[in-house]
C-alpha positions as CSV (number, residue, x, y, z in Angstrom):
1,M,112.2,137.6,69.3
2,E,116.0,137.8,68.4
3,H,118.3,135.9,70.6
4,R,121.7,136.9,71.7
5,T,124.6,135.1,73.0
6,L,126.3,136.1,76.1
7,G,129.8,135.2,76.5
8,Q,131.6,132.2,75.1
9,Q,130.3,129.6,77.3
10,G,126.8,128.9,75.5
11,L,124.5,131.1,77.3
12,V,122.0,132.5,74.7
13,V,119.0,134.4,75.8
14,G,116.3,136.7,74.1
15,A,117.3,140.1,73.4
16,V,115.0,141.6,76.0
17,G,115.1,140.1,79.6
18,Y,113.2,140.7,82.6
19,G,114.6,142.2,85.9
20,A,112.6,141.3,89.3
21,M,113.8,143.6,91.5
22,G,111.1,145.8,91.5
23,T,108.6,142.8,92.4
24,T,109.6,142.8,95.9
25,F,112.2,145.7,96.5
26,A,113.3,149.4,96.1
27,Y,110.2,150.8,94.3
28,G,107.4,150.7,97.0
29,P,105.1,147.8,97.9
30,G,103.8,145.6,95.0
31,D,101.3,143.1,94.7
32,D,102.5,139.6,94.2
33,T,99.5,138.6,91.8
34,E,100.3,141.3,89.6
35,S,103.8,140.7,89.6
36,I,103.4,136.8,88.7
37,A,101.1,137.7,85.8
38,A,103.7,140.3,84.5
39,I,106.5,137.8,84.7
40,R,104.3,134.9,82.8
41,R,103.3,137.6,80.5
42,A,107.1,138.2,79.6
43,H,107.5,134.6,78.9
44,E,104.4,134.5,76.8
45,L,106.1,137.3,74.3
46,G,109.2,135.6,74.1
47,V,111.4,136.7,77.1
48,T,113.6,134.0,78.2
49,H,116.0,135.5,80.8
50,F,114.9,136.6,84.4
51,D,116.8,138.1,87.0
52,T,116.8,138.6,90.6
53,A,119.1,138.4,93.7
54,E,119.1,137.7,97.2
55,L,119.2,141.2,98.2
56,Y,115.4,142.0,96.4
57,G,113.4,141.3,99.7
58,W,116.1,138.7,101.3
59,G,114.5,135.6,99.7
60,T,111.3,136.9,98.9
61,G,111.9,138.3,95.5
62,E,113.8,134.6,94.7
63,R,110.6,132.6,96.0
64,L,108.0,135.3,94.0
65,L,110.1,134.7,90.8
66,G,110.5,130.9,91.4
67,T,106.8,130.4,91.6
68,A,106.0,132.5,88.4
69,L,108.6,130.3,86.7
70,A,107.8,127.0,88.0
71,P,105.3,125.9,85.2
72,I,108.1,127.0,82.5
73,R,111.4,126.3,84.3
74,D,112.9,124.3,81.5
75,E,111.9,127.0,78.9
76,V,113.9,130.0,80.6
77,T,117.0,130.9,82.4
78,I,117.3,132.3,85.8
79,A,120.0,134.3,87.2
80,T,120.3,135.4,90.8
81,K,123.2,136.9,92.9
82,F,124.9,137.1,96.3
83,G,127.1,139.6,98.1
84,F,125.6,141.6,100.8
85,T,125.0,141.6,104.5
86,P,121.2,141.8,105.2
87,E,121.7,143.9,108.2
88,T,123.9,146.4,106.9
89,F,123.6,146.1,103.5
90,A,127.5,146.1,103.2
91,P,129.4,143.9,100.8
92,N,129.9,140.3,101.8
93,S,131.6,137.8,99.7
94,Q,132.8,135.5,102.5
95,L,133.4,132.3,101.3
96,D,131.0,130.5,104.1
97,H,128.5,133.1,103.4
98,I,128.5,132.7,99.4
99,R,127.8,128.9,100.2
100,E,125.0,129.8,102.5
101,V,123.3,132.3,100.1
102,V,123.6,129.9,96.8
103,D,122.3,127.2,98.9
104,A,119.5,129.2,100.0
105,S,118.7,130.6,96.5
106,L,118.4,127.1,95.1
107,V,115.7,126.3,97.7
108,N,113.8,129.9,97.3
109,L,113.8,129.5,93.4
110,G,112.8,126.0,93.6
111,T,115.4,124.6,91.0
112,D,118.1,122.1,91.0
113,S,120.4,124.7,89.1
114,I,121.0,128.2,88.8
115,D,121.6,129.2,84.9
116,L,123.7,132.4,85.9
117,L,125.2,133.2,89.2
118,Y,126.8,136.7,89.9
119,Q,128.8,138.1,92.5
120,H,126.3,141.2,93.1
121,V,129.2,143.7,94.2
122,H,132.9,143.8,94.5
123,D,133.9,143.1,98.2
124,P,137.6,144.4,98.9
125,A,137.7,142.2,101.8
126,V,137.9,138.8,100.0
127,P,140.2,138.1,97.0
128,I,138.0,137.7,93.6
129,E,140.2,134.5,93.1
130,D,138.7,133.0,96.2
131,V,135.2,134.2,95.5
132,V,135.2,132.6,92.0
133,G,136.7,129.5,93.4
134,V,133.6,128.9,95.5
135,M,131.4,129.8,92.6
136,Q,133.0,127.5,90.3
137,E,132.3,124.6,93.0
138,Y,128.7,125.0,91.9
139,V,129.6,124.8,88.5
140,Q,131.4,121.6,89.0
141,A,128.6,120.3,91.1
142,G,126.0,121.1,88.5
143,K,124.1,123.5,90.7
144,V,125.1,126.4,88.4
145,R,125.6,126.6,84.8
146,Y,127.1,130.2,84.1
147,L,129.2,132.8,86.2
148,G,128.9,136.6,86.0
149,L,130.1,139.6,87.9
150,S,128.1,142.7,88.8
151,N,129.0,146.4,89.9
152,T,132.8,145.6,89.8
153,D,136.0,146.7,88.1
154,E,138.5,146.1,85.4
155,D,141.2,144.5,87.3
156,S,138.4,142.0,89.2
157,I,137.1,141.1,85.8
158,R,140.5,139.9,84.6
159,R,141.5,138.1,87.7
160,A,137.8,136.4,87.9
161,N,138.3,135.4,84.6
162,A,141.7,133.7,84.9
163,V,140.1,131.5,87.4
164,H,136.9,130.6,85.7
165,P,135.2,131.9,82.5
166,I,133.0,134.7,83.5
167,S,130.1,134.9,81.1
168,V,128.5,138.2,81.7
169,L,129.0,141.5,83.2
170,Q,125.9,142.8,84.6
171,T,126.1,146.8,84.9
172,E,124.0,150.1,85.1
173,Y,123.7,151.2,81.4
174,S,121.1,153.5,79.9
175,I,121.1,156.6,78.0
176,F,121.2,158.6,81.6
177,S,124.0,156.2,82.7
178,R,127.0,155.5,80.5
179,E,130.1,155.1,82.8
180,S,130.3,151.2,82.3
181,E,131.2,152.1,78.8
182,D,135.1,152.4,80.0
183,L,134.4,148.7,80.7
184,F,133.7,147.9,77.1
185,P,137.2,147.1,76.0
186,V,137.9,144.5,78.5
187,V,134.6,142.4,78.0
188,D,135.4,142.7,74.2
189,E,139.2,141.3,75.1
190,L,137.8,138.6,77.3
191,G,134.7,137.6,75.1
192,I,132.3,138.6,77.9
193,G,128.5,139.5,77.2
194,L,126.6,142.4,79.1
195,V,123.4,142.8,80.9
196,A,122.0,146.2,81.4
197,Y,120.3,146.8,84.6
198,S,118.1,150.1,85.3
199,P,117.8,150.6,81.3
200,L,115.0,153.0,82.0
201,A,117.1,155.1,84.5
202,R,115.3,154.3,87.6
203,G,112.0,155.2,85.9
204,F,113.4,158.6,84.7
205,L,112.9,156.9,80.8
206,S,109.7,155.1,81.6
207,G,107.3,158.3,80.4
208,S,105.7,158.6,83.9
209,V,108.7,160.1,85.9
210,G,107.7,162.5,88.8
211,P,109.3,164.4,91.1
212,R,110.9,163.2,94.5
213,S,107.9,164.2,96.4
214,S,105.7,161.8,94.3
215,Y,107.4,158.8,95.6
216,A,107.2,156.9,98.9
217,Q,109.7,157.4,101.3
218,D,111.2,154.0,101.1
219,D,111.2,154.3,97.1
220,I,115.1,154.2,95.8
221,R,114.3,157.4,94.1
222,Q,114.0,159.3,97.3
223,F,117.7,158.8,97.5
224,L,119.1,159.2,93.6
225,D,121.3,162.1,92.4
226,W,119.0,162.8,89.3
227,W,116.2,163.8,91.4
228,T,117.9,166.4,93.5
229,P,116.7,170.0,92.9
230,G,118.4,171.5,89.7
231,H,119.3,168.0,88.3
232,Y,115.6,167.0,88.2
233,E,114.6,170.0,86.2
234,A,117.5,169.5,83.7
235,N,116.6,165.8,83.5
236,T,113.0,166.1,82.5
237,A,114.1,168.5,79.8
238,V,116.4,165.8,78.4
239,V,112.9,163.4,78.9
240,A,111.2,165.9,76.8
241,G,113.6,166.1,74.1
242,L,113.6,162.2,73.9
243,T,110.0,162.0,74.2
244,E,109.8,164.3,71.1
245,L,112.1,161.9,69.2
246,A,109.9,159.0,70.1
247,D,106.6,160.6,69.2
248,A,108.1,161.1,65.9
249,K,109.0,157.9,65.4
250,G,105.9,156.4,66.7
251,I,107.0,154.6,69.8
252,S,106.9,155.0,73.4
253,L,110.1,156.5,75.3
254,S,110.7,153.5,77.2
255,Q,110.6,151.4,73.7
256,L,113.3,154.4,72.4
257,A,115.3,153.8,75.6
258,L,115.4,150.2,75.1
259,A,116.0,149.9,71.7
260,W,119.0,152.4,71.9
261,I,120.6,149.9,74.5
262,L,120.3,147.2,72.0
263,A,121.6,149.3,69.1
264,Q,125.0,149.8,71.2
265,R,126.1,146.2,70.9
266,E,125.0,142.6,69.6
267,D,126.0,141.2,73.1
268,I,124.1,143.4,75.3
269,V,120.8,142.5,77.0
270,P,118.7,144.9,78.9
271,I,116.3,143.6,81.6
272,P,113.7,146.4,82.5
273,G,111.3,145.2,85.1
274,S,107.8,145.9,85.5
275,R,104.8,144.8,87.6
276,N,102.1,145.7,85.0
277,P,101.7,143.1,82.1
278,G,100.9,146.0,79.6
279,R,104.1,147.5,80.3
280,V,106.0,144.4,79.9
281,A,104.3,143.9,76.6
282,E,105.4,147.5,75.5
283,N,109.1,146.9,76.6
284,V,109.4,143.8,75.0
285,A,108.1,145.5,71.7
286,A,111.3,147.4,71.9
287,A,113.4,144.3,70.4
288,E,111.9,145.1,67.0
289,I,112.8,148.9,66.8
290,T,115.9,150.1,64.9
291,F,117.4,153.4,64.4
292,T,119.0,155.5,61.7
293,E,122.6,156.7,62.3
294,D,120.9,160.3,62.5
295,E,118.4,159.3,65.2
296,L,121.2,157.4,67.2
297,A,123.2,160.7,67.3
298,R,120.5,163.0,68.3
299,I,119.7,160.6,71.2
300,D,123.4,160.4,72.0
301,A,123.6,164.6,72.1
302,L,120.3,164.6,74.2
303,G,121.8,162.3,76.5
304,H,124.6,164.4,77.2
305,G,122.4,166.8,78.9
306,V,121.8,164.4,81.9
307,R,122.8,165.9,85.2
308,G,123.8,164.1,88.4
309,K,125.4,160.8,89.2
310,R,123.5,157.4,88.7
311,A,123.9,156.9,92.2
312,G,122.7,159.0,95.3
């Protein structure tokens, strides 16, 4: 697989990564054995970057990923995140809380160091300079290699980078969700790489999207605007057009969606997640797909038909 450089501090990863959120969080019950098989299959196919967070099961996701990667730990990079209060899901980057979470993440992952540590969400109650100061402590102690930010804004990116170099901005990005393009100028200016989460639009671009009623009551899609009446019908029409393009090219819809992201920039890495080893192989194959300018224009035009916000 092609490798891509994220930031200017030396982080190099495979062009397609793996997002482990769905193994324990947000998309209904999973099977640990199947998830571990999917993670290891991703590595066999060339994936080197694996992403999780404290939020994903409050430690269970980290433990599952750590178990899956233990035999190949030296061959991969692992990213995790801090920044929420378990009881309320409110932002929490209080400095003692950061230390508590990062120390627990090291144990959960079964590793001596975290390759990439993110603040998961901006916390208006704590100056970003103080947050990055604590993150930097772990770099200086050899327990973290690179720093990143997720779900934040331009001002925070600039202020954080002034304290310690930020290697990666993680943001939701897909054909359905392009709001983060407003941040491309600042990451270009500062030399920060991009990791795209939810690259398949929470499953809308997976090739198997269903109405809200087809998902479990605790599934995240029960609460997302793309699935509300009116929006769902408009968005399935967009999917139909994209599927037609994919069929004509001899690829799957999910491959089209991932390859489109890879075509936008040379320093962006999508992190699709799947608990199915076969779907993982399909996702990884997207790294080999290229588009003509006409194909990219047609995808872009269809994407303008998406209705609803990326969040609920």
